[in-house]
N, C-alpha and C positions, 0 to 999 in steps of 0.2 A: 647079763653083765654089761653088755653094750648099752642097754637102756639107762643104766646108772651113770656110766662114764660120760655120756653126751651132756646131761644137765650139769654135771660137775665142771666140765670143761667150759661151758658157757658162763658159769658163775665166776670161774677164775678170770676169764677175759673181761668181765664187767667190773671186777674189783678195782683195777687201776683207774678206770674212768671215774668212779665214785670218789676215789681218794683225791684225784685232781680237782674235783668240784669243791671239796672242803678246803683244799689248799688255797683257793682263790680268796678266801676271807682273810682280812687282817685281824690283828689281835684286838683292836678297839671296836671292831664292827660287831653287830649283833645279828643273829640269825633272823630275827623278826623283820628287820629292814629288807633283807633279801626276799623274804616271803612276800612282803608287800609289793615289791617291784615285780615279782613274778605275776601278780594278779592285776597290775596296772592296766594292761591292755584290755582286760575284761571290763574294768571300770570305764575306760574310754568308749567301749562299745555300748555300755549301758547309757552313758550320757548322750551318744548319738541317737539311740533309740528313743530317749525322752524328748529330744528336739524334734524328731520326726513325728512323734505323737502330738506335740503341740502344734506343729504346722499342718497336720492332717485335717481334712475337712470335717466338720461336725457331723455326727451320725444323724441320719434322717429316718424318721419312722415311716414304715411302709404305708401306702395309702389304704384308707379304710374301705372295706368291701361293702358294696351297696346291695349286691344280690345275695340271696340266701345260698345259692349254689356255691358261691366263692368261699363260704365259711367252712364248707366240708373239707376235710383233710384229704389231700391227694395221696394216692398209694402208688408205689413204684414196684413194678414187677421185675424181679431179678432173673437173670438168665443163669443157666447152669446150676439150678437148684440152690442158689444162695438164699440166705435168710432174708426176711423182710427188713427194709431199711429202717433203722431206728435213729432218731435224732438224739445224739449224745451231748449236744451243746446245751449249756445252761441258759436260762432266760436272760441273764445279764449279758451274755455274749451276743444274744440275738438283738439286743438294743443297739449295740455298737456296730453291727454289720450293715453294710450299705451295698447297693447295687452299683457295680462299676460302670454299667451303661448309662445309669442315671446321671452320673457326674462326669460324663465324657466331655473332654475339653476344658474342665474346670482348672486342672493343673496348668494347662497352657495359658489360660486367662490370668491365673494368679501370678504367672511369671512377668506379666506386663507391668506389675507394680514395682518390680525390681529393675526395669529398664532405666537407663540414665536419662535425665531431663535435658531436652534440646532447647537452648536459649536462642531465639531468632533475633537477628540484627534488625534494628529500626531503620526504615528507609531514610535516605539522606535528606529528602525534602521535609521530613517530620522531625528531624533532630534540631535542637536549639544550638545552632552554631552560627558564626559570622557568615558562612557561605550561604545560609538561607536568606540573608538580608542584603545580597549584593545589589539587587534592583533598587532597594530603598537607599542604599549607600550611594549609588550612582546618582540618583535623583537629588539627594541632599547635597552632594558634591557639586553637581551642575547648578543648583540653585545658589549655593554660596559663591560659585565662580561668577554667576550672572550679577549678583548683588555687588560683589567687589569690583567687577568691571564697570558697573553703572556708576558707582561712587567715584572711581578713579577717572573715567571718561568725562563725567560731568564737571569735575573739578578742573581737569585740564582745559576743557573748552572755556570755562570761566576765566582761567588764568590767561589764556590767549586773548580773549576779548578785552580784559582789563589792560593787558600789555599794549594792544592796539590803541585803545582809547587814551591811555596815558601818553603815548608818543604822538598822537594827532590832536590832542585836546587844545594845545596852544594855538595851532594853525586854524582850527575850526572857530575858536572863540575870537580870533582876530579878524575873521571874514564874515561871521554871522552873529547877529545880535542875540539869537536864541539857539541854544544847543541843548538838546535832550528833552524836548517837550514830550510828555507821556500821553497827552490828550485826555486825561481824566478830569481836568478842570476846564471851566468855560473860558477863562482867561489864559492866554499863552504864558507859561511859566518855564523858565530854563531850569531844569533839574540838574544838569551837569553830570548825567550818568546814562549808561546804556539801559535799554528796556529789553528784558529777556522774554522772548516769545515762547521758547521751549528750551530744552537742554542743549540744543546745537544751533539755534538761530538767535541773534541779537540785533536789535534795531536801534537806530539813532536818527532823530528828526532834527533838521537844522533849517532855520528860516531867518528872515530879516537881512536881506542883502539886495543890492541894486540889481535890477533885471532878472531877478530870480524869485519865483513864488515859494520855492522850498526845495530841500534836498533830503532824500531818504537814503540812509546808508544801512545796508543789511550785511551782517557778517554770517555767512553760511559755513559753519564748520562741519566736519564729518561727524557721523553718529557714533562717537566714541563710547557713548553710554550703552549702546546696543551691542551685545556680544556677537550676535549673528552677523551684524554689519561689519564688525571687526574681522571676523573670520572670512567674510566675502572679500574684504579689501586685501587680504593676503594673496588672493588669486588675481585681483585686478586693482592695483593701487590707483587712487585718485587723490586730489589735493583739495584743501580748503579754498574758499572763494570769498571775495569782497565785491558786492554789487552796489553800485551807486546810481540813483535815479534823480536827475535834476529836471524840474519843471520850470520852464521859462514863460515869460509873458508873451502874448501874441505879437506885440509890436517890437519885441526884442530879438526876433529871429526871422530870417528871410525864408522863403519857400524852397526848400531843398531837402534831399535825403542822401545820407552818406554813412558809410560803415567801413571799418578797417579792423582786421583781426586775423587769427589763424585761418588757414584755408578750410580746415574742417568745420570751424565755427561759422565761417561765412556761408558755406554750402548749406549747413543746417538752418541758419537764420533765414536764408533766402526762401527756403521751403516753408518755414513755420510763421514768419512775421508777415503781417498783412501789407505793411507799407513797402517792405523790401521786395516782396513778390510782385507788386504792382508797378512800382516806379523804378526798380533796378532789375530789369528783366535780363540784362546781359550777364554772362558768367563772371565770376570774380576774376579780377585782373591782378597781375603781380605788382608788387610795390618796389621792384628793383629800380625802376625809373627814378624814384625819389630817395634811393639809398636805403631802403628797408630790407630786412632779412628776407630770404627766399620763402620762408614758411608763413609770411604775412601776406594777405591779399586785401584788395580794395573793392568795395561795391559802391557805385556812385550813380546818381541820376543823370549827371552831365559832367563833362571834363572840366568845365569852369569851376565847379564846386571843389574838385580834388585839388586844383592849383591854388585855390584860395585858402583851403583849410590846411594843407600840408606845407606849412612854412618851415623855416630852419629850426625854430625852437620846438615845434611839434615833432619834427623828424628826429630831433635830438632825444626827446623823451621816448619815442617809440623804439629807437635804435638801442639805447642804453638799457631799457627795461623790457625788451621784447619777450624775454622768457616769462615775465609775470603778466603779460597782457593776453587776455582771452578774446575780448571784443570791445570795440568802441562804436557807438551807434548814435548818429545825429539825425533827427527827423522832425519835420513840422506836421506830419501826417501819422504820428504814432498812435495806434489803437490796440496794440497788444498782438497776441498770436492770432492766426487765422481761425475762423469758426469751422468746426468739423462739419462734414456733410450730414451726419446723422442728427446734428442739432438743428438742422433746418436753415434755409437761407434767410437772413434778416430782411425786413421790408424797408428799412431805413439805413442810410450810411452810418457806420459806427462813429461815435464821437472821437475826435482826434485832439491831441495835445502836442505842443512843441516841447520836445523832450530830448535830453541827452542821457544816454545809458553807457555805463562803464562796468566791465566785468574783469576783475584782476584775480590771478591765481597766486595763492600764498606759497612761497618756496617750501620745499621739504617733502612733497608728495605724501602727505599724511603724517610724516615724522616732524611736525612743526614744533619749533621752540619759541618761547616769548621773544627772543632776539630776532627771529625771522619777521615778526610783525613790524619791527622798526624799519625794515627795508622797504615797506610800502609807502613811507612818507613822501618820497619824490613823486609817486603816482597821484597822491592827493594834490600836490602842487600842480600837476598837469590838469587835473579836473578844474581847479580854480582858473587856470589859464585858458582852458577850453571855453568856460562860461564867458569870459571877456572876449575871446576870439570870435565866438559865434555872434555875440552882440554887435561887434563892429563889422562883420562880414556882410556885404550886400552884393547881390547879383547885378550884372549890367542889364541893359534894356533887352537884348536878345535872350539872355538867359532867363529873365523874368517872364518873357512871353512864352518861351518853351516850357517853363515850369507851369504856367497857367494852362497851357494846352494839355499838358499831361494830366492835370487834375480834372479838367473838363472831360477828357477822354475816359478816365477812370469812373467818373460819376455817370457818364452816359452808358458805359458798359454795365454798370451796376443796375441802372434803371431797366435796361433791356432784360437782364437776367431775372429781375424781380417783377417784370410786367405781368407775367402769367400768374404769379402768386398774388399780386395786388388785385387782379381781376377775380380770382377765386375768393379772396378775402371780402371783396365788395359784394359778390354774389351771396356769400354766406351771411353777410349782414342784412341784405335785402330779404332773404328767406326767413331769417329770425324775426325781422320786423313784421312780415306777413303772418307768420305763425302767432306772434303775440297779438296781432289785431284780430285774427280769427278766434283765438281763445277768449278775447274780451267780448266779442259778439256772442259767442256761445254761452258765456257766463251771464249774459243779460237775462233777467227774469221776465221783463215786460216784453210780450211778443211784438207789439207795435213798434216799440223802440228798436228791438232787434231787427225788424224788417227794414226800418229806416237806415240803420247802420250798414246793413248789407247792400242796400241800394247806393249809398254814398261810396262804399268801397268799390263797387262796380263802375261808378262814374269816374272815379280816380284812375282806375285801370284803363278805361276807355280813352281818357284824355292822354294818358301816357302813350298809348298805342298810336293815337293821331299825331302826336308830336314826333314820334319816331318816323312815321310815314312822311311827314312834311320835310324832315331832314333828309331823308333818302331822295325825295323829289328834287330838293335844292342841289344835292350833290350831283345828280344826273344832269340837271340843267347846266351847272358849271362845267361839267365834263364835256358837254356838247359845245 
């Protein structure tokens, strides 16, 4: 009886649960839809199995046996009285089976195809950007800056030269018959314009005046066309210069050497110029005695020259325009700068000319304007006055004798210094002459003629030796 009651009790307990399951459905729903949802999880599992089958590695047939022994079927002995092992798998299943050890690591290698792609960044020096061409950009910028500075600097020097010529042209044409000869034609022709030597040097040749062979004016401007020179001038400013060289006739200037200018210029010229170093051996003297500024000094051959040249008008020019004057040099023995020692001592005295040299500084210290060139006009008047002044000036008798003695002393010192060199040169010439004569004798084809030439040469040498001996005997007799 108890066995019947227990199943009935379980059935009664399960009946409310089944009734609740059916109550979950609405009136419009169908039972078929619920059944489909109940089996949806089994469909998902089948789809996952299909995907795994597609991604699984393909089956590989077992390697063919080469030995006859491998073809025999292997038997497995079972323990505990079990029946012999029988392969229940079908042939189709054997085709798709594979050894796990044979494909060891294959799954790991297949995962590498699923790894994300790493995109490496290109090095900066291989990228096409403006930063890769910074060197070329700097070079092009520097080249453009140099070209622009060249054009601007060249044009400025040209404007300054034309401004100077326009302000001085009337004065020059009134004192010289020829202004601006370029020297290209045989006949002297006045061109009336400056000759450009380069981008910063302009020349002007004037001639056709009493007591004056000619006057060369040289405008030496700064190298404004050179960018490197412009940068250097920022550290050490310098100024433009006007250099004037006047060549006088021999009879229109007396024998004296005189110079006046800044102390620095006088010290430098005394070391570099041949005439100042020989005839003005004393140190530069102050010009305060004549009312000159303290920074101006005087070099002179004798005091008489200074008193004759430094008259009131000359002092007026020097005092009012002292800031523009670099140096003034009057000399009848002008031969240019001294020859350097490595160039060798000349065997003859250098050729000299009576010359007046003027060096003027253009105001502005490099920042020169065309108006500054007009301020140099009074200095050109001083040049014209100096030409006439030197022509009229004459030394007295004592001064003339002193000047002649100085020139004789300089010539004697020069001959003493060059005596040894002249002897060496004469000895070299004698040796070359003997060598040429020996070569002429050796080149003679006729033996008899060659013998006669050798005897003649020996007789000449013997006569020379006899003459030397006679001279030595005469010297000894006179000494006694």
